[in-house]
Backbone bond lengths (Angstrom), bond angles and torsions (degrees), N, CA, C in turn:
res aa  C-N    CA-C-N  psi(-1)  N-CA   C-N-CA  omega(-1)  CA-C   N-CA-C  phi
1 M - - - 1.438 - - 1.532 107.78 -
2 A 1.279 115.71 141.93 1.461 121.22 179.00 1.529 109.45 -121.82
3 L 1.304 115.17 138.30 1.464 122.02 179.17 1.524 107.80 -120.59
4 R 1.318 115.78 123.29 1.467 120.78 177.48 1.525 108.83 -115.33
5 V 1.325 115.64 134.47 1.463 121.37 -178.97 1.528 108.02 -127.24
6 F 1.320 115.62 133.58 1.467 122.38 176.79 1.520 108.50 -122.75
7 Y 1.329 116.37 137.88 1.459 120.73 -179.71 1.523 108.99 -138.84
8 E 1.309 115.89 130.93 1.460 121.00 175.96 1.524 108.18 -90.32
9 Y 1.333 115.78 105.37 1.462 122.38 -175.70 1.533 109.51 -91.69
10 P 1.324 118.03 120.16 1.471 119.48 179.89 1.531 111.38 -75.63
11 L 1.320 116.08 139.66 1.462 122.49 177.77 1.525 108.40 -106.04
12 Y 1.318 115.94 132.15 1.458 120.09 -173.90 1.526 113.95 -109.72
13 T 1.324 118.87 -20.55 1.456 119.97 -177.60 1.526 110.75 -95.71
14 D 1.300 116.96 150.01 1.457 121.35 -178.45 1.525 112.82 -72.36
15 I 1.327 117.55 -33.35 1.464 120.43 -176.45 1.531 110.86 -70.00
16 V 1.307 117.32 -48.92 1.461 121.66 179.97 1.521 110.27 -70.63
17 D 1.277 115.80 -30.32 1.459 123.57 -177.44 1.530 112.42 -55.24
18 R 1.310 117.14 -43.16 1.464 121.66 -176.33 1.524 113.03 -67.63
19 F 1.333 116.62 -33.24 1.461 120.35 -173.36 1.526 113.80 -93.97
20 L 1.322 118.16 -28.62 1.458 120.44 -172.29 1.517 115.56 -109.24
21 S 1.312 118.67 -16.43 1.470 118.27 -176.49 1.522 110.01 -71.75
22 D 1.326 115.49 118.19 1.457 120.12 178.17 1.525 111.87 -121.24
23 L 1.315 117.28 5.46 1.456 122.67 174.98 1.527 108.81 -124.01
24 D 1.317 115.72 172.73 1.458 119.32 175.12 1.526 110.22 -68.80
25 D 1.292 116.65 161.61 1.472 124.15 177.53 1.517 112.89 61.68
26 N 1.337 117.84 33.82 1.469 123.41 175.97 1.526 112.60 54.24
27 K 1.314 116.22 54.07 1.456 121.63 177.64 1.524 109.70 -121.87
28 H 1.329 114.44 154.22 1.466 121.83 178.23 1.518 108.03 -119.57
29 L 1.328 116.62 134.85 1.460 121.14 -178.20 1.524 109.37 -89.48
30 L 1.333 116.27 117.37 1.460 122.47 175.48 1.521 108.26 -99.52
31 M 1.340 115.86 136.63 1.461 120.51 -178.58 1.523 109.21 -129.96
32 S 1.337 115.85 145.37 1.448 121.48 177.59 1.524 108.96 -144.49
33 V 1.341 115.75 145.82 1.458 121.51 178.48 1.524 108.12 -131.94
34 A 1.332 115.81 133.96 1.462 121.82 174.62 1.520 108.18 -129.80
35 V 1.338 116.04 131.83 1.459 121.65 179.53 1.516 107.79 -118.38
36 F 1.325 116.04 131.38 1.468 119.54 179.17 1.512 109.89 -146.20
37 Q 1.318 115.12 158.82 1.463 122.37 -177.36 1.527 108.91 -98.49
38 T 1.338 116.28 131.08 1.458 120.66 -178.63 1.528 112.73 -103.11
39 E 1.342 117.99 -21.49 1.458 121.82 179.57 1.527 109.20 -127.92
40 P 1.321 117.63 148.85 1.468 120.00 -171.84 1.530 116.41 -78.95
41 F 1.325 121.05 13.42 1.469 119.30 179.46 1.460 111.43 -117.48
């Protein structure tokens, strides 16, 4: 089973804002994936 999580992280500072904002409204998209086994075969 795979679990994918996406979070729109708001950026508040002007310096980081220019380099990391990849969405509208000065937000950065964080993504994470976790894979785990639910049955023993």
